C-alpha positions in Angstrom: -11.8 -0.3 -1.1 -12.9 2.0 1.6 -11.9 5.7 1.1 -10.6 7.2 4.3 -11.9 10.6 3.1 -15.5 9.3 3.4 -17.5 11.4 5.8 -18.8 8.3 7.7 -15.3 7.1 8.4 -13.8 10.5 9.1 -16.4 11.5 11.6 -14.8 13.3 14.5 -15.5 11.6 17.8 -13.8 13.0 20.9 -11.1 10.7 22.3 -9.9 12.5 25.5 -8.4 15.7 24.2 -8.0 14.4 20.7 -10.4 14.4 17.8 -9.7 12.3 14.7 -10.9 9.5 12.5 -12.9 6.6 13.9 -10.2 4.0 13.7 -12.7 1.1 14.0 -13.1 1.7 10.2 -9.8 3.1 9.4 -8.0 1.6 6.5 -4.6 2.5 5.1 -4.8 3.8 1.5 -1.1 3.6 0.7 1.7 0.9 1.0 5.3 1.1 -0.1 7.3 -1.6 -1.9 9.2 -2.7 1.3 5.9 -3.4 3.0 4.5 -5.4 0.0 7.7 -7.4 -0.2 7.1 -8.8 3.3 4.0 -10.6 2.1 5.9 -13.2 0.0 4.5 -16.7 1.0 1.6 -18.8 0.0 0.0 -18.1 3.4 0.5 -14.4 3.0 0.7 -13.4 -0.6 0.5 -9.8 -1.8 1.4 -8.4 -5.3 1.2 -5.0 -6.9 0.1 -4.1 -10.4 -0.9 -0.9 -12.3 -0.4 1.2 -9.1 -2.5 -0.9 -6.7 -1.8 -3.5 -4.0 -3.6 -6.9 -4.0 -3.9 -9.5 -1.3 -4.1 -12.8 -3.1 -3.8 -15.1 0.0 -7.3 -16.4 -0.3 -6.8 -17.1 -4.1 -3.6 -19.1 -3.1 -5.6 -21.1 -0.5 -8.4 -21.8 -2.9 -5.9 -23.2 -5.6 -3.5 -24.7 -3.1 -1.4 -27.4 -4.7 -2.3 -26.4 -8.3 0.4 -25.9 -10.7 -1.5 -22.9 -12.0 -0.5 -21.0 -8.8 3.2 -21.4 -9.5 3.8 -18.2 -11.6 1.8 -16.2 -8.9 3.7 -17.7 -6.0 7.0 -17.0 -7.7 6.0 -13.3 -8.0 4.7 -13.0 -4.3 5.7 -9.7 -2.8 6.6 -8.2 -6.1 5.3 -5.9 -8.8 3.6 -7.8 -11.8 2.6 -4.7 -13.8 4.5 -6.1 -16.8 2.0 -8.9 -17.0 -0.8 -6.4 -18.0 -1.6 -4.1 -20.8 -2.0 -0.6 -19.2 -4.4 0.5 -21.9 -6.9 -2.3 -21.0 -5.9 -3.3 -17.5 -6.0 -6.9 -18.8 -3.3 -9.5 -19.2 -1.0 -8.9 -22.2 -1.9 -10.7 -25.4 -0.2 -12.0 -28.5 -0.9 -14.1 -31.6 -0.3 -17.7 -30.6 2.1 -19.3 -33.1 0.4 -22.7 -32.8 -3.3 -21.6 -33.4 -2.8 -18.2 -35.0 -5.4 -16.8 -32.5 -5.1 -13.9 -30.1 -4.2 -15.4 -26.7 -3.0 -14.2 -23.3 0.7 -13.8 -23.1 2.1 -15.6 -20.1 5.9 -16.3 -20.7 6.3 -17.5 -17.0 3.7 -20.1 -17.6 -0.1 -20.3 -17.5 -1.7 -19.3 -14.3 -5.1 -19.3 -12.5 -8.0 -18.2 -14.7 -5.9 -18.2 -17.9 -7.5 -20.6 -20.5 -5.5 -23.4 -21.9 -3.8 -23.1 -25.3 -6.1 -25.6 -26.9 -9.7 -26.7 -26.0 -9.8 -29.1 -23.1 -12.7 -31.0 -21.5 -11.4 -30.3 -17.9 -11.2 -26.6 -18.3 -13.7 -25.1 -15.9 -14.6 -21.4 -16.8 -17.4 -21.0 -14.3 -15.4 -18.8 -12.0 -17.0 -15.6 -13.2 -14.6 -12.7 -13.4 -10.8 -13.6 -13.4 -9.0 -12.8 -10.3 -7.2 -9.6 -11.7 -10.6 -8.1 -12.5 -12.1 -8.7 -8.9 -11.8 -5.6 -6.6 -12.2 -7.8 -3.5 -8.5 -8.5 -3.6 -7.4 -4.9 -3.6 -6.2 -3.5 -0.2 -4.8 -0.2 -1.2 -2.5 1.8 -3.5 1.2 1.6 -4.1 2.9 4.8 -3.2 4.6 6.1 -6.3 6.9 8.4 -4.2 8.1 7.9 -0.7 10.1 9.9 1.7 11.7 9.5 5.1 10.4 11.4 8.2 11.7 11.5 11.8 9.3 11.5 14.6 10.6 12.7 18.0 8.6 12.2 21.1 9.6 15.2 23.3 8.3 13.5 26.4 10.6 10.4 26.2 13.2 11.7 23.7 12.6 8.6 21.6 13.1 9.0 17.9 11.9 6.9 15.0 12.4 7.1 11.2 9.5 6.1 9.1 9.2 5.8 5.2 5.9 7.4 4.2 4.1 8.0 1.0 4.0 11.6 -0.3 0.2 11.5 -0.5 -0.4 10.1 2.9 -2.3 12.3 5.4 -0.9 13.0 8.8 -3.5 10.6 10.3 -2.1 7.8 8.1 1.4 8.6 9.3 0.1 8.5 12.9 -1.3 5.1 12.1 2.0 3.9 10.9 3.7 5.3 14.1 1.2 3.4 16.5 3.5 0.2 16.9 6.0 2.6 18.4 3.6 4.6 20.6 0.0 3.4 21.3 -0.8 6.8 22.7 0.3 8.7 19.5 -3.1 10.5 19.4 -2.5 11.9 22.8 0.2 14.2 21.4 0.1 17.5 19.5 2.1 17.0 16.4 4.3 20.0 15.4 6.8 21.1 12.7 9.1 24.1 13.3 6.7 25.1 16.2 3.5 25.0 14.1 0.7 22.5 14.9 0.2 20.1 12.0 -3.2 19.7 10.2 -3.8 16.1 10.6 -6.1 15.8 7.6 -3.3 17.1 5.3 -0.2 15.6 3.8 3.4 16.6 4.8 3.7 18.7 1.7 0.3 20.5 2.4 1.6 21.2 5.9 4.7 23.0 4.5 7.2 20.1 4.9 8.6 20.2 1.5 10.1 17.1 0.0 13.7 18.2 -1.0 15.0 14.9 -2.3 15.0 16.2 -5.9 17.0 19.2 -4.9 19.6 17.1 -3.1 19.8 14.8 -6.1 20.5 17.6 -8.4 23.4 18.7 -6.2 24.8 15.1 -6.3 24.1 14.9 -2.5 22.5 12.1 -0.5 18.8 13.0 0.3 19.2 11.2 3.5 21.7 13.9 4.8 18.6 15.7 5.9 15.4 14.2 7.2 12.7 16.6 8.6 11.6 15.9 12.1 8.1 16.1 13.5 8.0 16.9 17.3 5.3 15.3 19.5 4.2 17.1 22.6 2.3 15.2 25.2 -1.4 16.4 26.0 -1.7 14.8 29.4 -4.2 12.3 28.0 -3.8 8.6 27.7 -5.8 8.0 24.5 -4.8 4.6 23.1 -5.5 3.6 19.4 
């Protein structure tokens, strides 16, 4: 997985009046549960486990029509961390009552790259590493904590509310906002009149997550959602 902190990716080219990451190489680091849940078909299959997000679409295409894909297809768009032993990052194991041997535990049925219960002549184990150990399927990390943020375009008075991860940088939040405003990098982003550091998170910019305080007071955290104000720089940068 590419790291957006990498100096090569985060080189600062000048785009009109705005300097920022080279979005030709930009990759999101964080995804929330709602985003993953949208990828829930055989043609677009994502899952999460042990804090990371995986795109198994190519695996589903490779084993299309195989009964061994059934448990994975049923879990499309969901978290499958309970399939794994956190201490080993491998599939959970148990003592098989039929053979008395240590076997993978798959209560929802055997799936791709899990060996059969008994020896079989048609079992092909020449696939190398099983899919859950292959980093090529990883697309990012699952946000452990998300929060809502309002973004207000002072030029057009348009307002949008986004769900963002607490560890996302402002550049990543800008990237989320691009579908609503392709010229988002042509604006100065501010909070309470102060320019935001786009390399930092909301918290690092002094925008404290007060959800816990609201919950302790038995109040709905959505009663207050911080607002970021965007001021146009007279520059039509488009990302």
